[in-house]
N, C-alpha and C positions, 0 to 999 in steps of 0.2 A: 503494500499500499503506499503510495507517495506521500509525501508531506509538504502541503501548499503554505507559503508565507502569510503569517498575520499580518492583520493591517491596524493601522493607528489607533490606540487606546481611545475609549467612548463612543466607538460605533456600533457595538453591541454586536450579539453572535449572529443574528441573520444577516445585519446590514454587513459585517466582515465577509460572509461566504458570499454575498453579492458583489461586492468588491472586487472579488478575485476574478470576476468577469463570469457571472452564472444568470442566467433569467429562470426565476421560478414561475413553473405556470399553474399549478394547482397544490393544495394540503392534501396529503394522502390519508394521513391520520395523525392522532397524538396520543401522549400517554401523559404519566404522571410527573414526568422529568425531559422530556422531549416532543418536538413535532417532526414529522416524515412529511416532504414535498416532493414533487416532481419537477424537474428542473433540465435545462439543456444548457451545455457550456456556450457561453455568446459567440466566440469566435466559429464556432461549429454553424450555430444558428445563422449568423452573418454569413458565412457562405453559403449556405442553402437557400437564404431568402434573395441571395446576388445571383444566384443562378437560377432561381424562379423567374427573374426579371428579365433575364439575359436570353433564357430559352424559352420561349412563345409560351411562358406563363402555364406549365404544365402541373396543375396544380395536384392531382392525386397522386404523381409520383413526390412533388414536393411535401407533402401530409407525411407521404411513407419513409422518406427521408428524414423528416424531423422526428417522427415517431421511434424509428431506430436510434435515435442519438438521446433521448430522453435517458434518464438515470433519476434513482431517487438519492435524497439527502436527509441526513437526520440531525438534527439541529437542537441542542440543548438548552432548555429554557433559562432565561435571563435569570431569574431567581436563584437557579444552581449554580451558575456557572464558576463563580468563584469560591464555593464552598465546596473546599477538598473531600470532605465526607461523604456530598452529594453528588459530586460530579463524578460519575461513575464512566463516561465517556473514555475517559484513558483506560481504562482497565477492558472497556468492550474493544478497542481499536487494537490496543496488544493481542487479544484473542483472535481476533479477525484476520490478524498481518501471520498468525501461526498456520490458521485455517484456510488462508487464502494460498497459500503455498501449496496443498492438496489439489485447489481446484476441484473440489468435490460436487458432485449435482444435487446434493441434499442439503447443504450449507450455503446460504447466501453469501455471493461476492460482493466484496468491497474492492472499491479504487483507489480514493483518496482520503486526507484528513487534512484538517486544518485547526490552527487556534486563533483565538481572539484573546490579546496581550500576552499572559503566559499559559492561558489554560486553552485545554483541548474542548473546541467549541463544535466541532463537527464533522462528520464523515461521509462519504459518497459511497453508491453501492448499486447494483443493479435494481431495474424495477420489475416488479414480478407481477406481471399483468392478470395471471389468473385469480387474485382474491386471495383472501385468506379462509382458512377451514372453516372459521366462525360465521361468515357470509355465506358459504356453501351449504353451511348445514340448516342455516336460518331459511335457506328456500323450502324446507320440508317442514316448518310450522308455520303458524300464522293463517290471514287470510287467503295469500295471494296462490296461484294456481302451483303446486309442487312439481320439483324437475321430476323425471322417471327416477324409479331408485335406482342407485348405483349398484352395479355386479358384485358379487362378494370376493371375486378377485380383486378388485378396486381396493377392497379391505387389507388385502393382503400387501398389494404392492403398498399402500403408505405406510402399514407396519414395516415392511422392509425399510423403506426410506427412511423412516425414523430412527431405526436401531441402527442404520449405515453411520448415519448422522451422528449418533451418539458414539458408536465406535471411533469415528473421528476425533470427537471432541474429547473423548473421557481418555482415550489411549492411544492416538495418532495412528489409527488403521485406515487408510484409505481404501482398501480394496485388497482383495486376496493377494498375497504376497508383496504386500505395498504397506511396511508400518515405517515410522518415524523414530529411529533410535535416539532422538534426543527431545522426544515430546514430555511436557512437563506434566500433562494433565489438567482438565477441566472439568466443572459442570456448569449447566446452564441455570438451574434455579427457576427458570420461569416459562417452564414448557406449558401452553396452553393453546386454545383453538386459534385465538388470534395471533398466534406467534408460529405459525405453519403456514406457509403462503405455498403458491401453485405456478409453476412457470412451465409452459408448451415449450418442449424442446425442439431444437433444430430438425429440421427432416432428416432421419436416419439415426438421432439418438433416440435415448431413452427408452421406455418398455413400450412398445407399439404403439395405442393412440392415447395413453393414460400420460397425463402430466406428471412433472417430477415434483414430489413432495418436498419443501425446502423449510428447515427450522431457520428462524432469523430473530433478529434482537437479544443480543447478548449485553443487555445493559446491567443481568446480574448476574453476569459471569464471575466465576470463582477460580483462581489457579492454583494449583498445591506449588509450596513451597518446599523446593527440595530438601533445607533443613529443617523443617516442621517435627515437632515433638510427635510422640503416638498419640497423643491424644488429637492432636490437631488433625493429622493423617487420618484417626479413624470418622473425626467429625467429616472431613470432605469426602470421605469415600462412603457416608452415608447419605451424605448430598447428591454422589451419583446414583447412588440408588434409589432416591427420590426422583430422578430425573426418569428412570425405568418406568415407575410407579406411575408419574405424570402421563408418560406416552401412553399407556394402558388406561388409564382413568379418563383423562383429558381428551386423548387425541382417537384412540381407536373404540374404545366404549361407545361414544356416542356413534360414530361411524357404523358399527354393528349393527346399533338401533336403527340406523336411517336403512341400512342394506338390508335388515331381517336376517342375519347370519346365523347359522344354526349349527356351525362346526367345532364339535366337542374341541379340537386342538386348541382351539383359541382360549377356552374357558383353562385348557391344562395350563397352555403359556401365561396366563393370569396368575393362576394357582403358584407356579412355578416362580414368578418374579415377585410375588408377596413374599414368598419365603425364601428368599436368597438373605444369607446371613456371611457376615465377613469370617474371612478363614483366619486361623493362627499364621503369623509371620509378616514379615516385611509387606510385601503385595497381597494385604487381606481383601482388595477388591477383586481378585481375579474370578469369584462365582459372578460377579458381574459380566466381566468379559467375557465368560464362556457363556452365558445365558443370552448376552447381545449378538454372539456369533452364531450359536446353535439357531437361535429365533430369526436370524439374517436369512442362512442356510433354509430354513423351514418356509419363510415367507415367500424367498423367490423361487420356492419349487411350487408351492401353492398357486401364487399368480400364475404361472405357464399352466397349471394342470387346469385351472376353472375358469382360465382367460374368456372373457366376452368383452367383444367393444362395447364402449361407452354408447349409450344410447344419446343422439343428434342433439335434443336440447342440451345435456350435459357438456357436449363438444363444443357447442354454441355457447356455452355458458364460459367455459374455462377460455376460448378464443376470445374474448370480447376485450378489445383495448384499455388498458389503463387510464390514457386519455384518448377523448374522442375527438373529432374533425373541428367541431365547433369549440372546444375548450383551447384546440390550436389556434383558430382563427381570432380567437378573442385574443390571443398575446402577440400574434402576428396580423395586424390589420393588413397587411399586403394582401393576405389569402381570401380577405373579404372583397376584394375589390374584383370587379368583373375582368375577365381578360381583354388585353388590350386589341 
C-alpha cells in the first residue's frame, strides 16, 4: 500500500484527501469511527472527460471508463482523528499491508493510505459493487418482492470464502502450499453481515457464476505481539476462535435460513466449531487452523457437488453498479450535455 503526502494542518481529514487530487462521487456508508466514499482520482477523471470531448462524445464508453476507475476510500471521523486510543486506522492499514501481499480474492484489496497532520486519516481500496451480505439478506424480508431462494451450493461457497479469508488473516495461508513464514497473526473481531461484501470476478476468475464473498472493514483488527506472554497469547487465540464462531452465527446461519439448507454436515461443522478447545503448548490455536482447513476442503467439494446456477434475479442483483450513470453525470456535468 502506497503512502501519500499529508496536507497542511487545519484542513481536516476529508479536505486532506480531496486536496491530494481526488473527486468524491457519493457516500457508500458510515460507521462509528469513519465514512466510506466512492471516488475517482482527479487526474484520471480529467483525462477521461477530455477524451470524451475530443472523441465524438461517446457517452456509454466514457461512463464505462469512469466506472472502471472508481475506488473506495475510508476516512476517519474528525472527532477521532487525534485520539490515539480511538484512531484504529493505523492498525487497520498495517494489517491490510500484510494482507495485500497475498492478493487474496476473499479479502478486500487496499491501494494507498494518507495522513492528516501526523495522524492516519484515510486509506483507499477496491470498490465492491455487489453490495454487502446484510443488504442481500434484507431482500428476503419485509414487503418487497423477495429474490429467488439461493441454491444450497451458494451457502457452501460463502462458507469457503470466509474460512479461506480467516486462514489468511489468522495464519498467513493464502492457499494450498502458499504459507507465509513471517506472518504475525491477526484476528478480525468484527465479522458481521455488513462487513462481508460481494465482488463479481472478472471472466474466467472465481467459481462459476458466484460472486466472491469478501471480508472487509478491519477497524477492530488485532495483531499478535511476538513477545507476548502466555496469558496475552491465550486471549488472542480466543479472539481468533470467536472469529470462527461469528462466521457461523452471523454469516452462514442467516444464509442457511434463506436457502432452506438441511445438510447435516453444516450442523456438524457448527458443533465442531463451538467445541474447539485450545491445546497445550506454544501454538495453542492449532485446533482453529485445523478446523478452518478441513472446512475449506469440505466446503469446496460441496459447492461443486451441489452446484446450481444463481437465478437470473440474483445475478442481476449482484451485477448492479455501485455508482449509477445518473450519479456520475451529477458529478461530471459534461456527460449531461447533449452530444455536439
